[in-house]
N, C-alpha and C positions, 0 to 999 in steps of 0.2 A: 119696689125694684123698678129701675128705669131701663128699658131696652132701647138700643140704638140700631136703626136700620139705615142701610146705605142710600136708599131712595124711597120716595113716597110710594112707588110701585110695590116695593118689598113690604112696606107697612100695610098697604091695601090687601096684598096677597095673604099676609099673615092674619089679618083681621078676618078675611073671608074663610080661611082654613079653620080658625078658632070657632067662628060662627057655625060653619058646616059640621064641625066635629062635636058640637054641643056646648060650645062656650068654654068657660074656664074650669068647669068641673063642679061648680056650686049648683044648688038646687033652685036658686032664685033666678027669675028671668032677668036678662040683661038688656040694656038698651043698646041698639046697634049704633056704632059710631059712624059718622059720615065718612065716606070714602074720599080721601084727598085726590085731587087731579093728578093724573099720571103725565109726567113731562113729555114722554115720547108721543103723546097724542097730538102735540102741537108741531112736532117736527115731521117732515115727510119720512115715510117708512124706509126709503132707500138711501138715506143719508145718515152719517154719524152725527149724533146730536152735539158732540163736543167740538168737532172740527168742521162740520158742514160739508164734509167730503163723502163720497160714496162709501158705504159700509163694506168691509171685507167679508166675504162669505166664510162661514165657520169651516174649519179644517175638516171636521167630520162630514159635513155636507158635501164638500168637494170630493173627499175620498169615496163617499157613497155613490156620488154621481159617476165617478170614474169606474167603479166596480159594477158595471152593467153588462148585459149580454153582448154588447158590442165587442167585448173581449173574446167572444167566440167567433168573430169574423174569420173566415177562412177555414174553420173547422169543418169536417165532413158532417153531413146530416146523419142522424138526428141531433147531434151535439151542437151544431151551429144555432139551432133554434131553441135550445134548452134554456131554462130559467136559472140565472146565476144565483139568486137568493135561495131558491129551492135546493140547488146543489150545495150551497154553503150549509144550509140546515141539515141536509142528509149527511154531509161530511162530519157533522158533530158525532155521529155514531162511529166514525172511523178514527177521530182524532185522539181517542184514548190509547190507540195502538200505533198510529202513523203520524208522521210530520210531513210537511210539504216544502218547507224552506230549504233552499240550497245550503248544503252543509249541515242540515238539521240532524238531530240524533235519531238513531233507531230506538224504538221504545219496545213494545211487545212485538211489533212488526217493523219492517224496514222503512226507512225514509223513502218517500215516493217522488222526490224531486228527480227529474230526468228519467222517470219510469218508461215513457213511451220511446220505443226504439231500442230498449235494453233487453238483452237476453234474460230470460226468467232465471231467478236464483243466483244472480251474480253481483248484487249490490254489496260493496265492501262494508264490513262492520256489522253484518247480520248473519246469524247462524241459521241457515235455511234447512228445512226438512229434506230428507233424501228424495222425496217425491219432487220437490221443486228443483233440487240440484240435478236430478236426472231428466227433468222435462226438457224438451227441445222446441222452444218457440220464443218468439220475440214479442214483448208487450206492445199491443196496438189497442186503440179504443175498442175494437171489436172483441179482442181477446179478454180485455178487462170486463166487457159487457157479459161475456159468458161466465167468467170467474165470479163476478159479483152476484149473478143470478143464484148460484149455489156453489160456493167454493169447494165443499166436500165432494159433490158429485162431479164437478169439473175436473178435479185432480185428486183422486182418492189418495189418502196417506199424507196430505199436507197438514200442517199444525194449526192452521188458521181456524179459530173457534168462533166463527161468525155464520149465522144462518143464511145470510144473503140479503139482497135488496130485491124484494119481490115485485114491486111495481115498475114497469118499464120506464115510465116518465121520471121516476125518482132515480133510476139507474142512469138514464141519459143525462139528467141534471148533475148528478154527482160526478160522473165521468167528465163532463164538460168543465165542471169546477176544478177537478184534479188537473185536467189538461191546462187550463188557464193559470193555475197556481203552481204548477210543477215544471214549467219551462218547455211545454210542448210547442213545437214549431210546425205550423201548417205547411204542407209541401205544395 
């Protein structure tokens, strides 16, 4: 069987993987094939080898660089100095029930876009508990901080079945993340 690889680099990588994984599965020792030269070693790392022009950064890299804590600029402390990546990881606990996108659906909980500055229990398209419908406050980062510490004790009778975010630094990070991703406008 003949395998075709797009580049000598792919062939070298495949050979290295086969060798590292124990060869082709046979019991007999195999002789290591010489590694062919990789074309990119001869070209400068910052140029496209086909056109000789500067290489374009990967879209994922650009997106990752844009999603940094600088998005928290103008937020009140402790949220301004929170860790964006940590907030995104903590939000993984929330995303099974909540969405953040503008116009996103309510799932088991309401969509959180535009949460800050909104009166509690008023997001259209979600059936809130009586406790939330009767509560009288507006969502602020500080209110969300108290809520996320322990939703059941903050507002008894609500339907949210979540134990809370116990670590203050995790709460700060997830609140900052929600602020950044839900349309929060620093005043």
